[in-house]
N, C-alpha and C positions, 0 to 999 in steps of 0.2 A: 276352536282359539288358535291364533296360526303364529308360530313364535318365529321372533321377530329376528333371533342371531342368525349371525352368517355361522355357516360350518365351512369347515376347508374340503374340497377333495380328497381323496390318501394322494399324497404329495409322489408322483410319478415316482418308477425305480432311479435311483443312481447310475449314471452310468459310469463303470469303470476306464474308456477313455477320460474323461473329464475329471474325475478322481487323479489320479494318474498325470493329467497336464500338472493338475493346480500344484499337487505337487512336486512335481521337475521343474516347476516353475518357483517354486518355494525353496526347494535344497539348491539353485540356480543364483538368484534371489542373494540369501547367508550367503553361499559362498562368498559373491560378489561382495557385499558387503565385508563379507572378511578380508581381503583381498587385500579392499580399500583399504578399510582399517589398521593391519599390516602396513602399508607406503605411507600413511601421516603415523609410524610409531618413535619416536624421539632414536638418531644415530641412523645405522643402516641397514633396517630392520629389515629389509625386501630387501637391499644388498646382500644381507647374510641368509634369511631365505630359499634367495634363489641361488645362493650359491659364488656368485659373482661379483666382481666391482663391479659398479655405475659402468665407466670408462671403461669395462675389457675388452667390450668385442661382441658380436653375435649376438644372437637373435633376445637373449635373459637380457644380456647387458644393457641391448639396446629398450629389450622391456624396460627394467629396472630404471634408466636414463628419464623416456620419456614418465613415467610415474614421479621421481625421486624429481622433475623440473616443471610438471603441468595441472598444479594444484586445481587445475579449470577441467583440467581430465576426471582427476580422481571424481572434482566433486558433482559431474556428470554423471559421473560411475555411483555416485553416493545416492545421486536423487531416482535416477533407472533402476537402481533395486530397493530401492523403497519404493518410489510406485509397484512395480511389478510385484515384490511380495506381501503391500495392499492388497492388490487387484488381484494376486496368486489366488489367499488367504480367504477375499469375498466371493473369489469366483469356486471353491472350496465347500464353502457356505451354502454356496446357489444362491445369494442375495442377488431379484431381480435386477439391477444396473449393469449386475457384473460379466454378466455374459456380451453385452452389448462395448462394454468398459474394457474385458478382454480382445475382445475381439480390434477395438480400434488400437490394441498394444501391440496386435499381433503386425497388423499394415503396416502398423513403426515402424516394427523388424523387421519386416520383410523389404520395406524401402530402407533403412539404415543399413541393410549388411548387404545389398544394391551399391549402396552408399561411401560405405568404407569400402568395397570391392573398386570403386573407382581411387577413390584417395589413398590405395597401400602406395601406388607409386610415390604419390609425395608425401606421405608420414615418412617412408625409409629415405628420404631422400632431407628429410632436416635430421636425418641423424648424425652424430660423431662420426670423423674418420675411421674411427676403431671397429667400431659396430657395422660400418658398411664394409670395409673389407677384408671384416672374418665370415661374411656373408658366403661370400665366395669360396670358403676355407673349403675345400674338397679333402681336407687330410683330418679338418676337424670338421663334422657334419651333423654334432648336434648343435653345435656354437654357429653354426653355419644355417643355411636360409636350406642348403639343399634340402633335398626332400621335407624340412619341414613347411618351404612355402607349396609343393603342392598338397601337405595335409591341409596347411591354412584354409586355403581354394574348397580341400572334401568340407574342411567343418564350419565353411561359407555356405558351401552348398548345401548342407542338411540341415542347417537354422534355417533356409530360405523353406526347401519344401515342409521341415515343420511346422515354421509362422505360417505356410501357403497351406498344411491338412489340419493345422488346429484353428484357423477364422471358418477355411470351411465345414473341421466339424463342430463346430461353435452353431455355424447355421444350423444345420437339419431339425427336424421337425420334433420327432425324439427330444434333442438334447437342450429345444427348445422349450421344451414340454416341462424340462427340468427345474426350470427358473420360473414359471410361471405360477402365482397362486390365486388362483380363480377361485372365487366362489360357488359351493353346489348351490344345484336348484332345489331352491326348499319344497 
C-alpha cells in the first residue's frame, strides 16, 4: 500500500543572522512608527520631545520643522515602516515569499540611501534660515551640523553596507534552504 500523504523534510536550521536581521528591522520599524505617531500628536509633542521649538534652528529644530510641515514625508515614513514591519515579521516566520520580498526591500533601501545622500543639499536648502544659520554654529555643535553631518554620513554608509550585506546573505544557499518547504520523497 502506498502512502499518498506528503511529509515535509525537517526544516533547515534557522540562522541567527536572519533572525537577528528580522528582529533588528522589526525594532527599527516600531521606532519609526512611534516617531511618526508622535509627530502627529496634537500640539507641539514632537518639538517638546526633541526639546526645541520648530523654528529655533539647528539640526533638531530643522527636523522638527520638516516633520511638522510635511504630511507627505510622515505618510511615506508611516507606509515604509508598516511595509518593513510586515516584511520583517514574514522574514522571521520564514515564509517562502518573504526572502525575495526582503531582498527587494534591501535593494530599495540601498538605492534610497544613495538617493537621499544626493538630495541632502536640496533638503537643507528648504530649511528655514534659523536652522541653516545655526547649522554652522561652532559654539553649539549639538544644534549645528558640525560633527553631526559626519555622523549622518557614517550612518548612511553603515546603512548601505547593512542593506548590501543583508541582500547578499539572503541569497546564500543555506539561507535559501530555510525558506523552502519541499516535500520529502516517500
